[in-house]
Every structure is written in structure tokens, then in C-alpha cells.
C-alpha positions, -999 to +999 in steps of 0.1 A: +582-567+014+551-557+034+526-583+038+503-599+065+512-631+080+499-664+065+480-670+097+463-638+092+455-647+055+440-681+071+420-660+096+404-641+068+392-671+050+380-688+083+361-658+095+344-654+059+336-689+061+320-686+094+302-654+080+285-676+051+272-701+075+253-681+103+226-704+108+242-723+134+275-729+155+302-742+134+329-765+146+365-764+139+364-795+120+336-782+098+356-751+092+386-771+082+367-792+058+350-761+042+382-740+038+408-766+031+430-754+060+444-780+085+424-786+118+453-777+140+458-744+121+419-737+123+420-744+159+450-720+165+432-689+147+400-695+162+417-695+197+431-659+187+401-647+173+378-658+201+404-641+225+401-608+202+361-610+211+355-614+172+339-648+178+318-666+203+326-700+213+302-726+228+311-761+242+292-791+241+272-815+216+257-785+199+287-760+203+308-743+180+319-710+168+296-680+159+304-644+148+299-616+175+268-595+163+265-616+129+299-599+120+286-565+110+312-545+126+341-568+118+366-554+094+397-569+078+419-546+102+400-564+131+410-597+117+446-589+110+451-572+143+436-602+162+464-625+146+492-602+140+489-574+166+488-538+157+490-524+123+521-507+118+541-501+087+572-492+108+579-498+144+577-464+157+539-462+143+530-486+172+512-472+202+537-466+231+568-470+209+597-452+225+623-450+195+656-437+203+658-418+170+625-401+175+637-365+182+659-368+150+639-386+126+630-369+095+606-394+082+585-404+113+555-381+104+554-394+068+553-432+081+524-423+105+504-408+075+511-440+053+502-461+086+470-443+090+459-448+052+469-485+052+449-492+084+422-471+071+418-491+040+419-523+059+391-508+084+370-498+055+365-534+041+340-552+063+339-590+066+306-593+045+326-578+017+361-595+019+354-617-010+336-588-030+365-577-054+342-548-067+336-534-032+373-536-025+382-519-055+357-491-047+372-486-012+407-483-028+396-460-054+380-437-031+409-436-009+431-428-036+409-401-048+412-386-012+449-386-013+451-367-046 
């Protein structure tokens, strides 16, 4: 089965929660309370998304976490890659992969196309629309029509 990790799923919920509370820097405890995700898990996710430069972190009495550039350019793909690494349906679709079957493989070109479509779909869903089912359906419908 192809699926994103549970941590990437949590990261999506955490990032959307922060997006919905832009008025101030928000703490890990506030995020945990608001999302129902355990504080240690929230802290782990925050560390990864800060390292990926999707969030700014401020220490101190008025510290907390804020989206970089209000989250306008953050997509599902960015969040997933911050947690799980590069999106790849198969190992040979990873950048710099040196598969020993490369010259004899009859499926690699097909997997690269599929990988491009999946990553494109995830990239087409911005953080502000993550919880908007109609927008996600619209994106998927458009991608489906482009394939026909």
C-alpha cells in the first residue's frame, strides 16, 4: 500500500492549525491542545518543519511558531517532504538514485510519469485549502482530465 507516514499526516494537521491561527506565535502546547496530538509528537513535527524552513520559531516569553510568509506558498508536497523526504513512488524515482537494473528496466519511465503526477497533485493543494474538500476534488478532477 502506498501512503504517507502518520507523522506527515500529523504535520498536515499541525500546519493547518497554525495557518488558522495567524494572529500570534503559537506554542507547542497550544498546538497539541488544539489538534489533540500529543505534545512530544507536536514538538518532533515542529522541529522537522522548522528545519525545512516552513515555520519560523521564536524563543522566549512571547515565543512560538509562525508560518513562513503566512503559508501562501506551502503545499501538501512541502509538508510531506519535510517529514518523509522526497516523494517517490519507487526508489528509482528518487533524485540521484543509482539502480543496478536501470538499463534493463522496462517500467522506470512509467514510474517516473506516475511519480510526477502524484507529486504534482500534492503540490497543487496549498495549505490554505488542505481542509477544503471541494478545492482538493477540483484539483484532482483537473489532473484526471489532463491525463485523458
